[in-house]
C-alpha positions as CSV (number, residue, x, y, z in Angstrom):
1,M,5.4,81.9,-5.0
2,K,4.1,82.9,-2.0
3,I,7.1,83.4,0.5
4,L,7.2,83.3,4.4
5,V,10.6,85.8,5.5
6,V,11.8,85.0,8.8
7,C,14.3,87.8,9.9
8,Q,15.0,89.1,13.0
9,H,15.4,92.9,11.4
10,Y,13.9,94.4,8.9
11,W,13.0,98.0,7.7
12,P,13.3,101.1,8.9
13,E,16.1,99.0,10.6
14,P,19.1,99.2,8.3
15,F,19.7,95.5,6.6
16,P,19.9,94.1,3.1
17,I,17.2,91.7,3.6
18,T,14.2,94.7,2.8
19,D,15.7,95.5,-0.3
20,I,15.7,91.5,-0.6
21,C,12.1,91.3,0.2
22,E,11.2,94.3,-1.7
23,A,12.8,92.8,-5.0
24,L,10.8,89.5,-4.9
25,A,7.3,91.6,-4.5
26,E,8.3,93.7,-7.7
27,R,8.9,90.5,-9.5
28,G,4.7,89.8,-8.5
29,H,6.0,87.6,-5.4
30,T,3.5,87.5,-2.2
31,V,5.6,88.2,0.7
32,H,5.2,88.3,4.2
33,V,7.6,89.0,6.7
34,V,7.5,87.8,10.3
35,T,10.3,90.5,12.2
36,D,10.9,92.2,15.4
37,I,10.4,95.5,17.1
38,P,12.7,97.8,15.7
39,N,15.5,98.7,17.9
40,Y,18.7,98.7,16.0
41,P,21.0,99.9,16.2
42,M,20.8,101.9,18.8
43,G,19.5,99.1,20.9
44,Y,16.0,101.4,22.1
45,I,12.6,100.5,20.8
46,F,11.9,103.1,18.1
47,P,9.1,105.5,19.7
48,E,6.8,105.1,16.6
49,Y,6.9,101.3,17.6
50,K,6.2,101.2,21.5
51,R,3.3,100.2,23.5
52,G,1.9,98.2,20.8
53,K,2.1,100.3,17.8
54,N,2.4,99.0,14.3
55,R,2.8,95.7,14.5
56,R,1.2,95.0,11.3
57,Q,2.6,96.9,8.3
58,E,2.8,97.3,4.7
59,H,5.9,98.9,2.7
60,N,6.4,99.0,-0.4
61,G,4.7,95.6,-1.4
62,V,5.8,93.5,1.6
63,S,3.2,92.5,4.3
64,I,5.4,92.7,8.0
65,F,4.2,91.3,11.1
66,R,6.1,92.5,14.3
67,T,6.4,90.1,17.0
68,F,7.7,90.7,21.0
69,T,11.3,92.1,21.0
70,V,13.2,93.4,24.1
71,G,15.3,96.2,22.8
72,R,19.1,95.2,22.8
73,R,20.4,98.1,24.4
74,N,24.0,98.1,25.1
75,N,25.2,95.7,27.9
76,I,25.5,91.4,27.3
77,F,22.4,90.8,29.6
78,F,19.8,92.7,27.3
79,R,21.3,91.8,24.4
80,M,20.5,87.8,25.7
81,L,16.8,88.8,26.1
82,N,16.5,90.4,22.5
83,Y,18.3,87.2,21.2
84,F,15.9,85.3,22.6
85,S,12.6,87.2,23.2
86,Y,12.9,87.3,18.9
87,A,13.1,84.1,19.0
88,I,10.9,82.2,21.2
89,S,7.6,84.8,19.9
90,S,8.3,85.1,16.1
91,T,8.1,80.9,17.1
92,H,4.5,81.7,18.8
93,F,3.6,83.4,16.1
94,V,4.3,81.2,13.4
95,R,2.8,78.2,15.2
96,R,-0.7,80.2,15.4
97,T,-0.4,81.3,11.7
98,K,-3.5,79.9,9.5
99,E,-1.3,81.4,6.2
100,D,-0.2,78.7,3.9
101,Y,2.9,79.4,2.3
102,D,4.7,77.8,-0.7
103,V,8.3,78.1,0.8
104,V,9.8,80.0,4.0
105,F,13.1,82.0,3.3
106,T,15.1,83.2,6.6
107,T,18.1,85.0,7.0
108,Q,20.8,84.2,9.4
109,G,22.9,86.8,11.1
110,S,23.7,87.1,15.6
111,P,22.0,84.7,16.5
112,V,21.7,81.7,15.1
113,M,18.4,81.1,17.2
114,M,16.7,83.9,14.9
115,V,15.5,81.3,12.3
116,N,14.3,79.1,14.9
117,A,10.6,80.1,13.6
118,A,11.6,79.0,9.9
119,M,12.1,75.6,10.5
120,V,9.1,75.6,12.9
121,Y,6.7,76.7,9.9
122,A,8.3,74.4,7.5
123,K,8.1,70.8,10.0
124,K,4.8,71.8,10.7
125,R,3.5,72.5,7.3
126,K,6.1,70.5,4.9
127,K,7.0,72.8,3.3
128,K,11.2,73.8,2.1
129,T,13.3,76.1,4.1
130,V,16.1,78.4,2.5
131,L,18.4,79.5,4.8
132,Y,20.7,82.7,3.8
133,C,23.8,82.4,6.4
134,M,25.1,85.8,6.5
135,D,27.0,84.9,9.6
136,L,28.8,81.4,11.0
137,W,27.6,80.0,14.3
138,P,29.0,79.1,16.9
139,A,32.3,81.0,14.9
140,S,31.4,84.5,15.7
141,L,31.4,83.3,19.4
142,A,34.8,82.2,19.6
143,A,35.8,85.5,17.4
144,G,34.4,87.2,20.6
145,G,36.4,85.8,23.1
146,V,33.9,82.7,23.6
147,G,36.1,79.4,24.1
148,E,35.7,76.7,22.2
149,N,35.7,74.5,25.4
150,S,33.3,77.1,27.2
151,P,29.8,75.3,28.0
152,I,28.3,78.2,26.3
153,Y,30.0,77.8,23.1
154,K,29.3,73.6,23.5
155,V,25.7,74.6,24.1
156,F,25.4,77.1,21.2
157,H,27.1,74.3,18.6
158,W,24.6,72.2,19.5
159,I,22.1,74.8,18.9
160,S,23.6,75.7,15.4
161,N,24.0,72.3,14.5
162,R,20.9,71.4,14.7
163,L,19.0,74.3,13.1
164,Y,21.5,74.3,9.9
165,H,20.5,70.6,9.5
166,K,16.9,71.5,9.1
167,A,17.5,73.7,6.4
168,D,16.9,72.4,3.1
169,R,19.0,74.7,1.4
170,I,22.1,76.9,2.7
171,L,23.2,80.0,0.8
172,I,26.3,81.6,2.1
173,T,27.5,85.0,1.3
174,S,31.8,83.9,1.2
175,R,32.5,80.7,-0.6
176,M,34.8,79.8,1.9
177,F,31.9,79.3,4.2
178,R,31.5,75.8,2.6
179,E,34.3,74.2,4.3
180,Y,32.9,75.5,7.7
181,F,29.9,74.2,7.5
182,K,31.5,70.8,6.0
183,E,34.0,70.6,8.8
184,Q,31.7,71.3,11.9
185,F,28.5,69.9,11.0
186,G,28.9,67.6,8.2
187,I,27.1,69.4,5.9
188,G,27.6,68.7,2.2
189,D,28.3,70.3,-1.2
190,D,24.6,69.5,-2.5
191,V,22.8,71.6,0.2
192,I,25.0,75.0,-0.4
193,A,25.3,77.0,-2.9
194,Y,26.9,80.6,-3.1
195,Q,24.9,83.5,-2.7
196,P,26.9,87.2,-2.8
197,Q,25.4,90.0,-1.5
198,Y,24.7,93.5,-3.1
199,A,25.5,96.9,-2.8
200,D,22.6,99.4,-1.6
201,A,21.1,101.2,-4.6
202,R,22.9,104.5,-3.5
203,F,25.9,103.3,-4.3
204,D,25.4,101.7,-7.4
205,Q,25.2,104.8,-9.2
206,H,27.5,107.8,-10.2
207,L,28.3,109.5,-6.7
208,P,27.5,112.6,-5.8
209,E,30.2,115.9,-6.4
210,V,32.5,116.4,-3.8
211,E,35.3,119.9,-3.8
212,K,38.3,118.6,-3.2
213,D,41.8,120.2,-3.0
214,G,44.0,118.2,-4.8
215,T,46.5,117.8,-2.5
216,T,45.2,115.5,-0.1
217,V,44.4,112.2,0.4
218,D,41.4,110.9,2.1
219,L,41.1,107.2,3.3
220,L,37.9,105.7,4.3
221,F,36.5,103.2,6.8
222,A,32.7,103.1,6.7
223,G,30.9,100.6,8.7
224,N,30.5,99.0,12.6
225,V,33.1,100.2,14.9
226,G,33.5,96.3,17.0
227,K,36.5,94.4,18.0
228,A,36.2,92.3,14.6
229,Q,36.9,95.4,12.6
230,S,40.6,95.8,14.0
231,I,40.2,99.5,13.9
232,P,43.7,99.5,16.0
233,T,45.4,98.1,13.1
234,I,44.1,101.3,10.9
235,L,45.3,103.4,13.8
236,Y,48.8,102.0,13.9
237,A,49.4,102.4,10.4
238,A,48.2,106.1,10.3
239,K,50.5,106.7,12.8
240,I,53.1,104.8,10.8
241,L,52.2,107.1,8.2
242,S,51.8,110.0,10.1
243,E,55.0,112.0,8.3
244,R,52.9,112.4,5.4
245,Q,50.8,115.3,5.9
246,N,48.9,115.0,3.0
247,L,46.9,111.8,4.1
248,R,43.7,112.2,6.1
249,W,41.8,108.9,7.8
250,H,38.5,109.0,8.4
251,I,36.2,106.2,10.2
252,V,32.5,106.9,9.7
253,G,30.3,104.5,12.0
254,D,29.2,103.4,15.5
255,G,30.0,100.2,17.5
256,S,31.2,98.8,21.1
257,A,34.8,99.4,20.0
258,L,34.0,103.4,19.1
259,E,35.7,105.0,22.4
260,D,37.9,102.7,22.8
261,S,39.6,103.7,19.3
262,K,39.4,107.1,20.2
263,H,41.2,106.9,23.0
264,L,44.0,104.8,20.8
265,A,44.0,107.7,18.3
266,A,44.5,110.6,21.4
267,E,47.2,108.4,22.8
268,L,49.0,108.1,19.5
269,G,48.7,111.9,18.5
270,L,46.7,111.3,15.5
271,E,45.9,114.6,14.5
272,N,44.6,113.5,10.8
273,V,42.3,110.7,11.7
274,I,38.4,111.8,11.9
275,F,35.8,110.1,14.0
276,H,32.3,111.1,11.9
277,G,30.3,108.4,14.2
278,R,27.3,107.4,12.8
279,K,25.6,108.7,9.6
280,P,22.2,107.6,8.3
281,V,22.7,105.6,4.3
282,E,21.7,108.5,3.0
283,E,24.2,110.4,3.5
284,M,26.9,107.9,2.8
285,P,27.2,108.5,-0.6
286,R,28.7,112.0,0.2
287,Y,31.2,109.9,1.8
288,Y,32.0,107.5,-0.6
289,A,32.3,110.2,-2.9
290,M,35.2,112.6,-0.3
291,A,37.0,109.3,-0.2
292,D,40.3,108.2,-2.7
293,A,40.3,104.8,-1.3
294,M,37.9,102.4,1.1
295,L,39.7,100.7,4.1
296,V,38.6,97.5,5.7
297,T,40.3,95.2,8.2
298,L,39.3,92.4,10.3
299,T,40.8,90.5,13.1
300,A,43.7,87.9,12.7
301,D,40.9,85.2,13.5
302,P,40.4,82.0,11.0
303,L,36.9,82.2,11.1
304,I,36.1,85.6,10.8
305,S,38.6,85.5,7.9
306,L,36.1,83.3,6.1
307,T,33.8,86.3,6.0
308,L,32.9,88.8,3.0
309,P,31.8,92.0,4.5
310,A,28.9,93.6,2.4
311,K,30.7,96.5,2.9
312,V,33.6,95.2,0.1
313,Q,30.5,94.7,-2.4
314,S,29.5,98.9,-1.5
315,Y,33.1,100.0,-1.8
316,M,33.4,97.9,-5.5
317,A,29.8,99.6,-7.0
318,A,31.1,102.6,-5.7
319,G,34.5,102.0,-8.2
320,K,37.2,103.1,-5.1
321,P,39.9,101.2,-4.8
322,I,40.1,99.0,-1.8
323,L,42.9,99.1,1.0
324,A,42.9,96.2,3.1
325,A,44.6,94.2,6.3
326,S,42.5,91.0,6.4
327,D,43.3,87.1,5.2
328,G,41.2,84.7,3.6
329,E,38.3,85.5,1.3
330,I,38.8,89.6,1.0
331,P,42.4,89.0,-0.4
332,K,40.8,86.6,-2.7
333,V,38.6,89.2,-4.2
334,I,40.7,92.5,-4.0
335,S,43.2,90.4,-5.7
336,A,40.7,88.9,-8.9
337,A,39.3,92.0,-9.3
338,G,42.6,94.4,-9.7
339,C,41.0,96.8,-7.3
340,G,43.8,97.4,-4.6
341,F,46.1,96.5,-2.5
342,C,46.1,93.8,0.7
343,A,48.2,93.2,4.1
344,A,47.3,90.7,6.7
345,S,45.0,90.5,9.2
346,E,46.2,93.0,12.3
347,D,49.4,93.9,10.3
348,A,49.8,97.6,10.3
349,T,53.1,97.7,9.1
350,G,51.5,96.1,5.9
351,L,48.6,98.1,5.8
352,A,51.1,101.4,5.5
353,E,53.0,99.6,2.8
354,A,49.6,98.7,1.4
355,V,48.9,102.6,1.6
356,G,52.0,103.6,0.4
357,R,52.2,101.4,-2.7
358,F,48.3,103.2,-3.8
359,L,49.6,106.8,-2.9
360,D,53.2,105.9,-5.3
361,A,50.6,104.3,-7.8
362,E,51.1,106.7,-11.1
363,D,47.4,105.7,-12.3
364,K,45.2,105.3,-9.0
365,A,41.6,105.6,-10.8
366,V,42.2,101.9,-12.4
367,F,41.7,100.4,-9.4
368,G,38.4,102.2,-9.1
369,S,37.9,101.4,-12.5
370,N,38.6,97.7,-12.0
371,A,36.7,97.4,-8.7
372,R,33.7,99.0,-10.7
373,R,33.6,96.4,-13.5
374,Y,34.3,93.8,-11.0
375,Y,31.3,94.3,-9.1
376,Q,29.0,94.3,-12.3
377,E,30.3,91.0,-13.6
378,N,29.8,89.3,-10.1
379,F,27.8,91.2,-7.7
380,T,25.2,93.3,-9.5
381,R,21.2,93.5,-7.5
382,T,19.8,92.0,-10.8
383,M,22.3,88.8,-10.9
384,C,21.8,88.3,-7.2
385,I,18.2,88.1,-7.0
386,D,17.9,86.5,-10.4
387,K,19.8,83.5,-8.4
388,L,17.4,84.1,-5.4
389,E,14.5,83.9,-7.5
390,Q,15.7,80.8,-8.7
391,E,16.7,78.9,-5.6
392,L,13.3,80.1,-3.7
393,K,11.3,78.5,-7.3
394,N,13.2,75.2,-6.6
395,A,12.8,74.8,-3.4
396,C,8.8,75.2,-4.0
397,R,8.9,72.2,-6.8
398,N,11.1,70.0,-4.8
399,G,8.5,70.4,-1.5
400,N,5.7,69.3,-4.1
């Protein structure tokens, strides 16, 4: 197959679509990617891409075309410029390209407009489009505090409805997305298929050896530190369990809520909470190896609860127990795997109780073994790429 991939973020930005494209190229497919000028996560254009440099690249068998993008920086004005600059420039690019592709594959996070170029090319060339939905829109706006009755929400609901209905196939990262698409946009089951994410290869292998004193229990949260991740739930749970002298809490990551989280930890007098900041993905296996259990928390939002963050698969691939405070999809997966304990979203007391149950468990290793086994049965890279490849082949056949 000759595949056009439209995605706002790609290598060297840290997104899983890079590995997906390289896996398809490894299998003999021609893969061309239309993407942004790298600026994530810090928000500023990477130095090696300034002043028009590296707009056309080849990387691990994939051809990359970069279209004009304004760096997102750290404020809402530039973030909007970032969103719309890529949507407009990528659409302009595909209108002018003379390349003929067999199928169009597009990944959709935030914002939903990032897939517009895929829909434009597919309509112009009469090709099928497969959309991989990783973030529900406009649900993400509501989770960020934009009211459903506001003009902004209504505009993006219209945009989302228009774009989702243009997709010939929608792949979802969480089974619970299915009901949202049905209720919000009237999209039927025949269009939707479950396509779970898989872990970075660094976590799907033996972790490095890390020396531990044998008495301290280390709990680790890894990933984006934003409002949706509800870090205060972790901090209040740490406060409840502050008498447990052998317990340490680690936050590895960066984001819009990091400074507020640090201030809250200071206000609570938490000396056993360590903020490590953002670390390169190459260093993360060492942090995973140090942890006795992993943490995942989300805000008490009915739409956010539909998601299954990719970190859950990474935690499982690494064979780590999971302690969570979340509603929706996450507790279903933890329960099915038997790999830990889960409290309700934003329930710090419940999370503290879950941690207590883990600390008191006689055989803690069984939770990690269960996590690893469930990952191997449901989320491996080979399984996920096999399924995606078949979806793209089906789209090619149906388009001819």
